[in-house]
SEZA-385084 format. One record per residue: x, y, z of N, C-alpha, C, O, CB in turn; residue in three letters. Coordinates in steps of 0.1 Angstrom, whole numbers, plus 5000, padded with zeros to 4 digits. Glycine has a CB too. Layout:
# residues N
XYZXYZXYZXYZXYZAla ...
END
This chain:
# residues 253
555648135558554648245559555848345556556748355564553648255575Unk 555848405545556748525545556348695551556748795546557048535529Unk 555448705563554548825566554648775578553648715583553048865558Unk 556248795589556148745602555348875611555948895621557648715608Unk 554248935608553849015615552448945612551549025616554349155612Unk 551848825605551048805610550448685616549348635617550648855605Unk 552248635624552048535633551848645648552248625659553648415632Unk 551348745645551748855658550548965660550549085661553348945653Unk 549248835660548048985655547449095667546349155666546348925646Unk 548149085675547949175685549149325677548649435677548449075702Unk 550349295673550949385668550449425657550649535651551949365667Unk 549649315651548849355633547949465635547849565628547649225626Unk 547149405651545649545652546649695652546449775643544349535675Unk 547449705661548149805666549049865648549149985646549249725680Unk 549349805644550149855629548649925620548550045616551149675617Unk 547549815620546349835613545849975618545550075612545349715615Unk 545949955630544950075638545550235631544950335626545350075658Unk 547350185632548050345630547950355619547450465615549450385633Unk 548250245606548350335598546850355586546950425576549650305592Unk 545950295589544850285586544250515595544150615588544050085594Unk 544250495605544450685610545450775602545150895599545150695627Unk 546750695598547050775592546550825579546250945576548050745592Unk 546250705572545550735558544350845562544450935553544850575550Unk 543250885571542450925573543051065574542751155567541650875581Unk 544051075583544851185577545451265568545751385567545251195580Unk 545551145559546151165545544851205535544751275525547051015538Unk 544251155540542951215529542551355534542351445526541451105528Unk 542451365543541951515554543051615550542651735548541951485575Unk 544151595548545251655540544851695527544651805522546351565540Unk 544651595521544451615505542751705503542451755493544451425494Unk 542151705510541051795512541151935514540352015508540351765522Unk 541651955519542552095523543252135518543652245522543152105532Unk 543852075501544552095490543552115480543352225474545452005486Unk 542951995478542151985466540651935473540351825475542851875454Unk 539752065475538352025478537452005474537152065463537952075482Unk 536451915477535551835466534451915465533751945475535151685470Unk 534251935459532952085452531752005455531651895450532852145428Unk 530552035465529451995465529151915454528651805457528852095466Unk 529251945438528151925430529051795427528851745416527552045417Unk 530151725434530551575432530651515444531351415446531851545423Unk 529751585454529351505473528751315465529251205465527051655486Unk 527351375458526651295457527651115448527650995452525451395449Unk 528151165439529051075435530351035439530950955431529251105425Unk 531051075450532051085459530951015468531750945475532751245464Unk 529950985471529250895485529350775479529750685486527450925489Unk 529250745467528650655457529850555455529750425455528150725443Unk 530750625453532350535453532650545464533350445465533650585444Unk 532650605478533350535492532250435494532750335499533550655507Unk 530950425493530050345497530650205490530850095496528350405493Unk 530850215478531250075470532350035476532449915479531650085454Unk 533250125480534750065480534550045494535249945497536250155475Unk 533850095506533450015520532849865519533449775524532350095527Unk 531749865511530949765504532349595500532449475502530249875488Unk 532949685493533649565484534749575496535349475491534249605466Unk 535349605505535749615520535249535530536049465537535449735524Unk 533749535530533449405540532949325535532449235542532649405552Unk 532849295518533049125514533949135513533849255510532549045503Unk 535449115512537049115512536948995523537048875521538049285516Unk 536749065540536649055549536348965552537148875555536349125552Unk 535048945552534048815550534548715543533948605547532748835542Unk 535148695536535648625523536948515531537048395533536348755509Unk 537848635536539148615542538648555563539248495572540048815541Unk 537448595560537348505576537448415577538148355585536548475583Unk 536048365562535848245560536448165556536048055554535148225556Unk 538348235550538948125546539848055557540447945557539648165535Unk 539748195570540948135581540148045589540847955594541748245592Unk 538448035594537847965600537747775594537547675600536748055601Unk 537847805579537647675569539047595575538947485580537647715548Unk 540247645573541547635581541647585592542447495595541947725583Unk 540847665600541247655619540247475618540647375622540047855636Unk 538747505610538247405612539047265606538847155611536947425607Unk 539647265599540447155594541547115600541946995599540847175582Unk 542147195608543147175615542347095630543247005634543947335617Unk 541547095635540947075647540446905643540446815651539747205651Unk 539946895629539346795623540946685623541046575629538446845605Unk 541946735616542446625618543846605630544746525629542846615604Unk 543546685640544046665654543146575662543546525672544146795660Unk 542246565658541446425660541846325651542246225656539846425658Unk 541846325638541946175630543746155636544146035634541446195608Unk 544846245641545546165644545546135657546446065659546646195639Unk 545046155666544846065675544245955677544645845683544546095681Unk 542945995668543045815663543545695656543345575657542645785659Unk 544445785650545545735643546445615651546645495648546245855641Unk 547145715665547745675672547045565682547645465685548145775677Unk 545645595687545145515692545045385686545645295691544245565696Unk 544645375680544645225670546045185669546445085676543945245654Unk 546545225663548045145659548745105676549445005679549445305648Unk 548445205684548845145696548144985700548744885704548545245706Unk 547045015697546344835699546644715688546544595689544544845699Unk 546944785680547644685668548544655669548644535667547744705656Unk 549944725672551044625674551244525681552144445679551944685676Unk 550144505694549844365697549744255688549344145692548844355703Unk 550044285675549744175664550844135657550944055648548844215655Unk 551944235664553444205658553844145671553244155681554544345653Unk 555144065670556343955683556244065694556344185690558443905677Unk 556144025707555844055716556844195722556644285730555843935722Unk 557844145712559144255716559244335711559844435714560444245716Unk 558644315700558644445692557744505690557644605684559044445680Unk 556444435697555644505705555544635717554644715719555244425707Unk 556344615722556444635738557044785733556644895734557544515751Unk 558244725727559244885722558344955713558445075714560944845711Unk 557444905704556844995697555745095704555345205702556344925688Unk 555445015711554145085721555345195732554745285738552944905733Unk 556645185734557245285745557545365735556845465737558645235755Unk 557945375726557845465711556845575708556845695708557445375699Unk 555645465706553945555704553945615717553645735715552145435701Unk 554145605731554145695742554545845738554045955738555145645754Unk 556045775733556945925734556746005723557346115722558545905735Unk 555945965714555746005698554546045703553946095693555945895684Unk 553846045711552346075715552746225722552446335717551345935727Unk 553646215734553946305739554646405729554346525733554446265748Unk 555446415718555846495712555046545703555346655698556746455709Unk 553646485699552546555692552046685701551646805697551246425690Unk 552046645713550946745721551746845728551246925736549846675732Unk 553446845724554246985726553847025712553447145709556246975730Unk 554046945705553647045685553047155687553347265685552546965673Unk 551547095691550847195695550847285704550047375701550047175695Unk 551547305716552147395725552747455720552547575722552647355733Unk 553847425713554847545708554947625703554247595694555447555705Unk 555447745701555647875697556847835686557647745685556147985710Unk 556747965677557947965668559247985675559548085682557848065658Unk 560447835672561647925675562347795673562547745663561748005690Unk 563147735692564247685688563447505691563547385686565947755700Unk 562447575701561647425708561147405699561647305693560647405721Unk 560247475693559547385676560447315668560147205663558947475663Unk 561847385666562647305660563047165662563247065654563547365661Unk 563247185674563747045681562846955682563146835679564347045694Unk 561246995687560246915686560346855670560546735671559046995689Unk 560246885660560146885647561346725643561146615639560547055639Unk 562346795648563646695644563546555652564046455647565246765648Unk 562846565662562846435674561446345666561346225663562446505697Unk 560246475662559246365658560046305645560246175644557546425654Unk 560346365637561146295623562046195626561846095620562146385614Unk 563046175635563946035641562745985648563345875651565446065653Unk 561945975652561345895661560145805651559645695652560745985673Unk 560045905643558745855627559945745621559645625617558146045609Unk 560645775621561845675612562045565621562145445616563545755608Unk 562145565631562645445643561045365644560945245645563245535663Unk 560045445643558845355644558745235628558745105629557245485643Unk 558645305616558245265606559745135602559745035595557845405597Unk 560645185609561945065607561544945616561644825613563845115612Unk 561044995629561244885634559544775632559444655635561844925650Unk 558444845627557444805626557744745609557644615609556344915630Unk 558044795599558544665593559544565596559344455592558844685583Unk 560644575604561244445606560244355611560244235607562244445614Unk 559644405617558644305624557744245612557644115611557544375636Unk 557144315604556144255598557244155586556844055581555044385591Unk 558244215585558944125577558843995578558343905571559944145577Unk 559943995593559943865601558543745603558743625603560143935616Unk 557343825604556443765605555643785597554643805604556043765614Unk 555343785587554443875572553043755574553043635570555543845548Unk 552143805579551143775582550143865580550643975581551243725591Unk 548643865577547243945579547644055586547944175583545943875587Unk 547343955599548044085607548744155613548544235622547944095612Unk 550044075605551644195605550744305599550244395606553544135592Unk 550444285582550044385574549044495576548744585569549744325565Unk 548344435592547844535596548244625605547844745604546944515598Unk 549144585615549744675625550844785617551444885620550344575637Unk 550944705603551744855593551044925588551345045590552844835581Unk 549544915576549244975578548645055584548345165579549344965575Unk 548245025599547945125611549245235607549245345602547945045628Unk 550245155612551645245613551745365601552145485602553245135609Unk 551045305591551145435577550545545583551045655584550345395561Unk 549245505586548045615592549145725600549545835598546645515606Unk 549445645609550045705618550945865613550845975618551045595624Unk 551745795601552345885597552145955588552946045586553145865596Unk 551345955582550246005572549446115581549046215575549245885566Unk 549246095594548046165597548746295606548246395611546846055606Unk 550146255606551246365609551546465595551046575594552746285613Unk 552146445588551746495573550646615571550646735569551346385565Unk 549746505572548846625568548346725579547846835575547546565561Unk 548346705589548946805598549446925601549047025607549346785600Unk 550346875595551646975596551547075583551847195582553246885597Unk 550746945569549947055558549547155560550047265557548747025553Unk 548247145571547447205574547947355581547447465578546847115581Unk 549147335591549147415597550447525587551047615592549247375612Unk 550647495577551047525569550447655557550847755551551247425568Unk 549447585557548547655549547647775554546447765557547747565543Unk 548147865554547748015556546948065546547048005535548848105558Unk 546348175548545648295540546748325528547848355532545348445551Unk 546748315514547748395511547848495513546948565518548048405503Unk 549348535508549548695516549248815502549248935502551648725524Unk 548948745492547948875487546748885487546248995485547948915477Unk 545948765488544548805502545048955508544749065504544648665520Unk 546048915520546649035530546949165520546349275520548448965539Unk 547849145513548049255506547349335499547749445496548749235501Unk 546149265494544749315487543949385498543449505496543749185482Unk 543749305511542949365518543549495526542649575530542549265525Unk 544749525529545649605531545349715521545149805528546849555531Unk 545249745511545149805499543949895498543850015497545249715490Unk 542749765498541549855503541249885512540149935512540649835502Unk 541649885524541349925536542250075535541850165542541649805548Unk 542950075531543650195531543050315518543050435520545150135528Unk 542750255508541450325502540450395510540150515510540750235495Unk 540050285515538450335519538850445529538250545527537250205527Unk 539650445538539850525551540650635545540850735551540750435564Unk 541050615533541650755527540750835518541150945513543050725519Unk 539850785516538550855506537650895519536850985516537450735494Unk 537750855533537050875540537651025550537051115556536750745545Unk 539151005549539051115554538951245544538651355547539951125562Unk 539051205532538751315522537551395525537151505528538551265508Unk 536951255522535351365518534251395537533051425540533751205502Unk 535251365544534551375557534651545562535551635561535351245568Unk 533251535569533251705573532551685589532051585594532151825561Unk 532651835593531751845609532651775617533951785615530151755610Unk 532051695631532551635636534251555630535051525640531451575640Unk 534451535623535551445616536851415625537751335622536151515602Unk 536851465633537951435645537751365651538351255652538251495654Unk 536551385657536051275667535651135666535451055674534951315673Unk 535451115649535351015644536450915635536250805630534451045639Unk 537250985635538250955624538950785628539250705620539651095624Unk 538950765641539250655648538250535647538550415649539450705661Unk 537350565644536250435644536250405634535550305636534850445647Unk 536550395622537050265613537750245614537650155622537150245602Unk 539250275612540250225617540550105625541150005623540550305622Unk 539650145640539850045649538849935645539249815646539650115664Unk 537549955641537049855634537549725625537149615627536549895628Unk 538449785616538649705604539949665614540249545612538949795587Unk 540649725622542449655630541449535635541649415630543449765649Unk 540149555646539549435651539749295638540449185637537749475655Unk 539049355632538749275620539849195614539649075610538149355610Unk 541049265613542249235614542549095619542548985615542849335620Unk 542749175634543649075644542348935645542748825646544149185663Unk 541248965645540448805646540448755630539848645631538348815652Unk 540748765620541048715613542848675613542948565608540448785603Unk 543748695616545048665617545048585628545448475627545948765617Unk 544348645644544548535652543848365649544448265654543948585665Unk 542648355640542548205639542948195629542348105624541448125641Unk 543848245621545048155612546348175614547148145605545048175598Unk 546748215625547848165629547748055641546948075650548548265632Unk 548447955640548047835643549147845663548847795674548747695626Unk 549947925661550647925670550848155676551648195684552147815663Unk 550248205671550448325675548848355678547848285675551248425662Unk 548748505687547448515693546448445704547248405712546948515686Unk 545248415708545148405716543848295713543148255723545248535723Unk 543548235698542948165696543648055685544048065674542048235694Unk 543447925696544847795692543947685691542947695699546247765705Unk 544147585684543647495680544647375693545847345692543947485661Unk 543747325707544547275716543847105711542747075705544447355733Unk 545347025717545646875711544646825720545146725724547346795712Unk 543246855726542646805733542546625731542946545739541346885732Unk 542046615721542546445717543646405721543646365733542746405704Unk 544946405712545846405719546346375733547146295737545946455716Unk 545646465739546246475752545746365757546246275762546046585760Unk 544046395755543446275762544146135759544746065769542046255758Unk 544146095748545045955744546645965753547145885760545545955723Unk 547446125749548546065759548246075776549046035784550046145756Unk 547046135780547046005795546745885795547045805804546246035805Unk 546045855785545145715786546445615786546545535795543945665772Unk 547645645773548645565773549545535783550045435784549145605766Unk 549645675794550445675808550045585812550645475813550445765817Unk 548545635816547945525826548045355825548145275835546445545826Unk 548145335809548645185813549545135821549745015822548945125804Unk 
END
């Protein structure tokens, strides 16, 4: 993601409110220099209404994109837990020595997956990813060696299960990288700025008391979208509830 601000929903909220409020002030300053004729006010109202409607539609569409990605991450977390749990049982099809080693590595791997879901951006996440990649290599190498030493249908089933474990992690990682496109955010901001600029330009009466209403409302919308879309920022997260339960179960054995 090339826009770090999107990983900080609260900061995004503040920036949005301030930026859009300044846009309304800019519209008011433009009105003081270039007054809107009364004869054009009806047409101006149509344009403003159309811009606000368009903004609402795009906000709703973007929110739908964010929730879809959030639901996908939750679904993949469940699938990953199932894959690990199934393979933990299947390794018993391999020679006892290999099975014991693989079970120990799977327990450690499960702990790393729990840490992955809890980690924030930074050195800890880099360490977790490095350790996960190294452990995946060890898991596959051990499984492959055991399967080749004992080439039976059951050993092949254990190998297939390990492949599912590794693939599920890749799918999860891809889903966490799959964020709302930067172009969609830029479009949102441009239309929001245009809407608040026009609002400030056409406002009359008690405008000063109401000038923050629309910026705050848009800021809350942007905050919610960014919060749902940011896997490691904000307050709404995909918790590894299934992997945590699996980790407790494996460590209890």
